[in-house]
N, C-alpha and C positions, 0 to 999 in steps of 0.2 A: 925163296919164294913164299914160304911159310911166315916169316919174319915180315915180309911187306903186306901178306894178308892180316896179320896179327897186328901191325901199325895201322892198317887202313881200318881194322874194327874196331880199334881204341879210338881213333880219329873222328868215327862216326858216333861213338858212345860219347864222346866228348860235345860233339855238336847237338847232339838229342840232349844231354844234361844242361847244356847252355840255353838250349831253347826252351827248356823247363823254368830256368832259374831268370832270365832274361826279362821277361814281362813283369815278374814281381819287382825287379830291380828299376826297371823304366816307371812303372806305377808310383813307387817310393820317390825317386827322383821327380816326379811330375808334381807329388806332392809337396815335397820340400820348396820348388820353384815357384809353384802357383800358389799355394796355399799361405795365408797368413793367420798364425796361431791366434786363436781368441782369449781374451783374458777371462770371461765370463764362463760360468756352466752352459748358458744358452748358447754360447758361441760353439762350444766343443760339441754338443748335440743337436745342433742345427740342421742335420742331414747331407745329403751328397752335394757337393759343391758343382755348380753348373759351370763348364770350361767354355762353351761358346754355345750358340744358337745357330740352326740351320732354317732360313726363310722357307716357309711354306703358305699355302693359299689361305688355309683356314687359320692357323696359328704356328709360330715358330715352332721346330723341333729342338728341344735342349738336349744338348750332349753332357751327361753328367758323369763325376766320379763313379757311381755305381755302374753306368754302362761300360765305361772303359774298364774298370776293375773287373766287371763281368768277362769282357772279352780276354782280358789276360789271363783268367782262369781258365778258360777254354782251350787257349792256346798252350799254356802250360800243361793240361791234362793231355793235350793231343801230343805234344812232344815226349810226355812221360810214359805214354803209352807205347810209342816208337821204341823207346827206350826198353823198356819191359819186354817188347816182343822181337826185338833185333836178336839176332842168332839163335831162334827156337830150333831145336832139334827133336827129333822123336824120344830119346832118352835125355831128360833134364840134366845139362852140366851146369849150368849157371845157376845161382842162387836167385835172379831175377826171374828166372823162367818157373821156379817153384813158387815163387810169390804171385805171380800172374796166374799160375795154374791155380792156386789157392783162393785167389779172388774170383777167378770163373766158376770153380766149382761152387762155392760159397753163394755166389749170387744167385748160380742156377738152383741151387738146393732151396734157397729161401723164396725165389719166385713159384718153382713147383709145389713147395709147402703151402703158399699162402694163396695162390691163384690158380694152381692147378695144371696138368699136363697140356692143356689147351692153349694156355699162354706161356709156354716154355720160352719162347721166341722173346720174349720181352726183358730177358735177362741183361742184354745190353743198355737197355732204356734204363732199366731200375738202376744198374751200375753207374749210369750217367750221371742220373738224378744225384744219387748219395755223394758221388765224387764232386760234383760242381756246387754242391750245398754246401759239404764239408769244406772244401777249399776256399768257398766265398767267405762263410764265417773265420776260418782261420786266417784269413788275411788280416783280422784286427790285430794280430799277434805282430804284424810289421808296422804298426803305427798308421795304417791306410785306412779307407774308409770301406766296411765289409759289405758287398752288395745284397746280402740278405738282410741288413737294416733300412733297405729300400723296399717299400711296399709294391712298386711297379716292378720289380725284378722278380720276385715271390709270386705276385698276381699273375706274371706271364707263365710261371710254370704251372699254377693252377688253374689258368684257363687252358693250358695244353693238357692237363689231366681231365677237365671237364669236357672238352672236346671228345676224347677217348672215351669217356664214359658214355656219352650220349651217341657216339658212333656204335658201340658194342651194344646198347639199349636196342637201336634200331635194327640191329641184325636179327631180331626177333619179330620184325615186322613193324611198319608206321602205325598201323591199328593198334597193336598190342601196346605199343609205345604211349600211345595218347591214351588208351584205356586205363594206363596205370595212374593217371593223374584223377580218374574219377574213382579209384579205390580207395576205403570201403565202401564209401558212398559219393554221389555226386558234388554234395555240397563241400565235400574235402579237396575240391579242385584247387581253390586258390591257396589253401596251405600247402598241397603238394606242390604248386609251381614254385611257391616261396622256398619250399624245402629242397627242390631241385638247384636253385640259384645260391641256395645257402652253401651248398657243399665246395663250391671253387671260393667263396667269400671265407669261410670258417677255415679252409686249408693256408690260405693266403695269410690271414690275420693271425692264425696260430704261431705259422713259422715266424714272420715278420715280429711279432710281438713279442716272443721270447727270447730272440736275439737283440732286438733293440733296447728290451727292459734290460738284458745283463749288461749292456754298455752304458746305459743311463744310470744303473745303481753303481757301476764301476767308478764314473765320473763324480758322481754325488758323495761317495765314501771318499774318493781322493780329495776332493774339494775340503770336505768336512775335517780330514786329518790334517790338512795343510792349515786350516783356520784354528785347530785344537792346538797345533805344533807350536804355532806363532803365540797363543795365548800362555800356553804351560812353559814353553821352552824360549820365549823371545827374549828372555832376561839374560840370556848368555851374552858374554861380551864379544863384539867384532861381528865378523859375517857369520860366527856361528848361530847368532840369532836369528839369522834370515834362511838357515838350513830346515826344510820340514821334515826333521827326523822321525816323526811318527807315521809321514807318508811312506817311508822306505818299508818294503816287505809286504804288507796287507794286500795292497792293489795288484802285486804280482800273483799271491795266489788267488786272488779275485778273478783275474785276468785268466789262471790256467782254468778255474772252473767253469766261467761263463764263455770263455773263447774256444777251450779245447773240449771239454766234456759236454757241455750245453750245446755248443755247435755241431759236433758229431750226433748226439742225441737227438736234435731235431732233424739232421738230415736223414736219419734212420727212421724217425717219425712218419716224416712226409713221405719218404718212399713206401712205408708200410700202408699210410692213406692212400695212396696212390694205387697199389696193387689190391688192397681190398675193396676200393671204390670201384675199380674197373671191372676185376672178376665179380664181385658181389652183385654188382646191377646187370651183369650179363644174363639173359635168359636163354639158358643154354638148351632147355628142352624144346622151346619154342623154335629156336634156332635147327636144332638137329630135325625137328618135324618138317620146317619148311626145306630144308637141304632134301630131306627124302622125297617131297612133293616133286621139288624140282626134277631130282633125278628120274624119278617117276613118268614125268610128262617128256623129258630128253629122251627115255628110254622107248616111251610109246611113239614119238615122232619117228625115231629110227626104224622102230618097227614097221610103221606104216609106209615107209619109203622103200 
């Protein structure tokens, strides 16, 4: 009976691992089947390829490489979470449980340090932002389009953050929220409104720009090394003259920096900005005053009854 349980446990593990790997294999296969590699630099940095368009009343809805790859990342992370949480016990007997507990504790500590105890429930949200952002940037290592290189994807995350910022600002009252646009003097209202809108715009372009610039620099250097190799070593006999020897090594090193270090760093920065903007704009004192007033009114009504 124990052997049957052990085999069943391992089979479920294999299914979860396959569920995390298959989405990436599918987008790689889709890239190979549908994409025609470009010869020029502009072809390599042209952006996400449009697979097809869905007819809509106002304009067609394009389904792009960035959207498909984003779904692949979400599905992969979902199965990865199932794998890490499979077989949980009170006493950690599996290494994966230790890793899962470390991720949870680290994220909770990060959220409570930067947002305070009031926002401690935001740990899963922040972990999801960092995970999706990091995995999206790391997809470039597989030779497919990184979703974070598309402004539409990152802008969606920034708009979600902006909605949360506004939601918590309004917890201090609509009057206090509108009054904030008139501070320190009413003539500053246009600039304050502009500053409010600039928050999601700056978050989106910061993340998108840093990731895309890394890809552009890598492509430019790889193309330059190919040209230099042709000029310097083109005299070699036969097929040896066609091999871009100078292109070997350096692009891989740059990929390690831009795709791994820079991609993970941008995920961390975006998560930090999300935490600081949400908690920093939350008028906690006003919220607590309004909460006390509501409780007092409710107690008064109960007393009168």
